[in-house]
Residue, then its C-alpha position, 0 to 999 in steps of 0.5 A: m314165469r312172471r306173475g300178476p301185472d304191476s302198474k307198468g303191466l296194467m298200463i301196457g295191457a291197457v295200451f294194447g287193449g286200446l290198439a285192439f279196439t282201434l284195429g277192430f274198426l279198421p276196414l281190414s276184416f274179411p268174411f269166413p266164406p261158409l258163414p259170411y256173418l263171421k269175420f276175421d279181423l286184426a283185433e286179436i293180434p295186440s292181445f296175443i302180442a301182449m302175452l307173447m311179449f309180457g306174459p299172461a297177466v298183461g295179455f289178459v289185461s289187454a283182452t279185458s281192456h278191449f272188452i270194456a271198450l267194446l261194451i261202451f262203443g261196440e255193436w251187439t252189446p253185451i253179447g258181441p263184446l262178450m263173445k269176442f272176450l271169450a274167444v280171445s281169453s280162451s285162446l290166451l288160456g290155452f297159450w298159458a296151459a301150453a307154456r306150463l307144459t313146454t317150459g324149456m323145450g325151445t321156441r319151436v316146440c313152445s310156439v307150436s304147442l301154444a297154437l295147438f292148445g289155443v285152438v283146442a281151448r278156443i273151440i271148446v269154450m266157443t262151441l259151448a258159448n255158441y250152443v247157448l247163443l243158437t239154442a236159447l238167445f238168438p235161434f234165428f241165427l241157426d236158420l241163417g247159418a243153415k241157409y248159408l251152409s246149405s248153399f255152400m255145401g250144396i245139400p239141404l239142412s232140414t232138421a234142427g239137429e242138422k242145422l245145429f251140428f253143421t253150424l257149430l262145426f263150421t263155427a268151430i273151424y272158423n275159431g280154429l283158423h283164427i289162432p294161426l291168423g292171429m298168432i303168426p303175425a303176433f309171433i313175427l312182431t314179437r321177434s321184431l320187438a324183442s330188442i325193446s323189451p329191456r327198455l320196458g323193464f322186461p329182460s326178454p319177451w315172455i315166450f322166449a323166457v319160457a322156451y329157454s328157462k330150466r324146468s323145475 
């Protein structure tokens, strides 16, 4: 598997990070119905493509570049950019762990494993981050979330424990759904871009190299 990024990898990662930043500001996002303050957007797809095409190091460079741009130009700085970075980087970490375990098992097994590990890693990290956010930093979001969820489910959420449990549960569902919504188009685009990989100095997309390489 490819190791750390060289100067070319850093440049490619920065380009994809810039693309992620640009996509995040396009009017293409849509809300998660139970908690409409949570929105699905396209900004994670470039970092997913960067990893699937060029490997984990380039994917993390893309996510980090996106994070830095959000710190400077984004909203709710630094909490908003940090939460986005944790979401994307935990997903990429799950992809990397799955790739280590499914090397040589073929594209289907490898890609499904990446998605599953990405979901698990993201939900664990973001549930912990959101617990801190809702209980220590911005507790008013807990009341707001409970208000939306009470209306959505048609049941009252009166105790602090009920509010916290259901808000974290539906936020975890939102985070889990983000993986297929980002990975499916990223994988399709990676397949489409496979022919240009050699021109950029990579014999084949990283995900295909992982899927068909021999296990050591």
